[in-house]
N, C-alpha and C positions, 0 to 999 in steps of 0.2 A: 422605838422601844421593842416592838414585836420582832423586828429583824434581829435584834440582839438576843432576845430570848430564843428565837429559832436557831441562831447560830450555836448558842450555848447548849441547847437540847440536843442539836445535831452532833456537836463534839462530844457530849456525854454518851450518846448512843454509840458512836463509832469507838470510842475508848473502852466502853464496856464490852463490846463485841471483840475488840482486839485482846482485851485482858482475858475474856472467857476462852478464846481459842488458844491463847498462850498457855493458860492454866491447864488445858487439856493435854498439851503436847510437852510440857516441862514440869519437873518436880519442884524446882525452885522458882520463886516469882522474878519478875524482870529486875527489880532493884538489887536483889541478891546476886544475880548474874552479872550485872553491871559493876557492882563493888568488887567482885572476883576479878573480873577482867582489868579493872583500873589498878587494883592492889598489886597483882602480879607478885614478883619475888620480894618486893619490899615489905610486904605485909609480915613476914617473919621477923623483920628488924624492929617492928613497933608493936609486938605482941605483949600482952599483959602478964605472961607467964614469967615470973621473976626467976623461978628455979631453971627454967629452960635457957634463960638468958645467961645465968651463971654458969651452967654447963657449957654453953657455947663460948663463953669468955675463957673458961679454963682450957678448952681445946686449942685456943689460938696461941 
């Protein structure tokens, strides 16, 4: 039981330290940067801006 608690506490401490250093060097948090990388060019195709979608459809 103590071993499990020790591992959890160690993981929290390491994660907090990583997050702190990351926040000092980047304006956006880790999750926002990952979503931007994954989304890529396809993000524009699934936007919620209906007017922009209609303008794009008219240009085609």
